[in-house]
N, C-alpha and C positions, 0 to 999 in steps of 0.2 A: 504494500500500500504506500501511496505517496502522500506527502504532507506539505501544506503551505500555510503560512500565517501572515500575517500582516502586521499580525500580531505583532502575526502571528503575526499575529502573523505575527490568526490563525492564524486565516486563518489564521495565521495565520498566523496566514496566511500564513492563519493559517499557519502558512505557513508555514508572518514570514517568516542573529544574522550578521553583526559587523565588527570590523577592525580594519582601519585603513591607515593613512598617514597620521591619523589623530591618535592620541593616547587613550587606551581603553581604561574603564573604571575597574576597580577591584571587586571581587565577589562580596556579596552582602547578604546577610540573613534577613535584613529588613530593607529591601530596596525602596519601599515607599518613602522612608525617611531620607534616603539618598536623593530621590527625585525631588522631595520637598526642599532640600537644601538649595536646589538649583532654581526651582520654579515657584516655591511658596504656595500660598493658598489660592492665588489667582494667576496661574502661569500664563505669561504672555510670550509666545514663541510662534514662529512661522508654521502655519498649518494650512493644508488644502485637502479637498476630498481624496486625492490620490495618496497623499502622505498619511491621512487617517486610515485609508484602506490597507496600507502597508505597516501600520503601527509605527510611524516615524514622525519626527518633528524636526524643524530646522531646514536649512537650505541643503538638502541631500542631492548629490549628483548621481550616485550609483550605489546600489545595494546588492550584495551577492549572498545567497542563503545556502549554507552547507556546501559551498564550492560549486553549485550547479545552477540553482534557480537565480535568475538575474533580472534586475529592474534598473532602468535609467530614467532620470527626470530632468526637465529643463529648469531654468532659474525661477520660473513661476510655480514650480511644484507640480507640473503636469507630467504624466508618464509619456516618454517618447520611445521606449523600447521595453519589451519583456521577453524573457526566455523561460517559459513555464509550460511543460507538457506539450510542446509544439504549438502553443497558442501564440497569436500575434495581436497587435493593437486592433486589427480589423475584426477580431472575435469578441470585442468588448461591447456590452450594452450598458448604457448609462441612463439614469433617471433625470428629471428636470433640474435637480440640484447638482448634477455632474458626478454623482456617486456611481461607482461601478456596481451594478446589480446582477450581472451575468457574464460568464465567460463560456463560449460555446465553440467547439470545433468538431462537428460530427464526422467530417471526412477523415481527420487525423485519428479520431477515436476508433476507426476500424482496426487499427493496429495497436492501440493503447487502451488502458483500462478506464481512463477518465473521460467522460463524455461532456458533462455540464457542471459548472460551478455556479451557485446562486448565493447572493449576499444580502444582508439586511443591516440597518444601522439604528443606533439609539438617537435620542433627541439632541445629543451633542454632536452627532455626525460620526461617532466612532463605530467601528465594525463590531456587531454583537451576534451575528447569526451567519452561519455558513452551511451550505448543503452541497454534497457531491453525488452526482448520479452517474453510476457506472454499470456496465453489463453484468457484473457479478455482485451488485448490491449498491446500497445507498448509505452515505454517511451524513449525519446531522450534528452540528455543533451549535450550542447556545452559550455565549460567553458572558460571564459576570465581570464587569469592568470596575476599575477604580476611577476616581474623578479625572485622571489624566488619560483615560482610554486604554490603560494597560490591563490585560486579562489577569484576573485573580483566580478564577475557577471556571471550568467548562463543563457543560452537560452534554454528553456524547451518546449517540445512538447509531447503531449499525443495523441495517435491515437487508435481508436477502430472502425473498419469497415470504414464507410464513414465519421465518426465524427472525428474532430481534434480540440485540444485545445492547444494554444500557450501562453507562458507566459515568463516574465523576472524574474529571481531569483536574489535577492540581498543578499550578504553574509556579516554578521556582526560577527567579532571575539570578544568574550567577555572574553577571557583569553588566555595568552601565557605563557608557562613555561620557566624555565631558559635555556632550550636547544633550544628554538626558535620554539617549536611545540605548536600549538593551543590546548587548553583544552576544550573550549566551543564555539559553533557556532550556530547562529540563522539564518535561511534561510527564507526569505519572498518572496512571488511571487504574482503578480497581476492576480490570478486565484482562482476559487472556489475549485480546486483540492488541498487540503491541503495547504491553503494560508500561513501558517507559521509552522515551526517545529524547534526543537532544537536538536543538537547533542552534547553529552558530551563524552570526551575521558579520559581514565585512561591509563597512559603509565609507563612502568617499563623499566629501562635502565640497561645495563651491567655496572659494576663498573670498 
């Protein structure tokens, strides 16, 4: 199974991851306090729908997840390139707010397991729902977010025919960089379906 955060990335994105020419933060058992030191009670930092989708903030130029999944953005915070399961910018569907609500590539899906990604957002514009529809089953994630849009816990469900597996996902951030973006994430779930996995991000910023 493939993962994306945005979060992740979820996912996310999912997903979605970073370490570039910038200095990475150290691991913390209480990442919220580390984020608070940078952003306070009313964080003011550069955000756009695409940055929220990727669970990023600030003038990000490029983000690579686990050395494979890749996203590039312009100075206005808009996606200009993505490398994700063979999908391209042409496969993106947006709503009136400019938020990505669907990624579809049925032609590529003939040789891959991922067919459709669907996404939903909370009132602050942060990604809180992700669904993946595949030939061998469907994945559903509902994310519980903190006030900065970082995932604290996820509710996961996998369905295949009449079979269904539900689980709770716990998110542990093992690194935060000087821009307030996480660099390493460990997700554990009380399920036999991939009970633990790690996401690492490399992020490059505009100067």
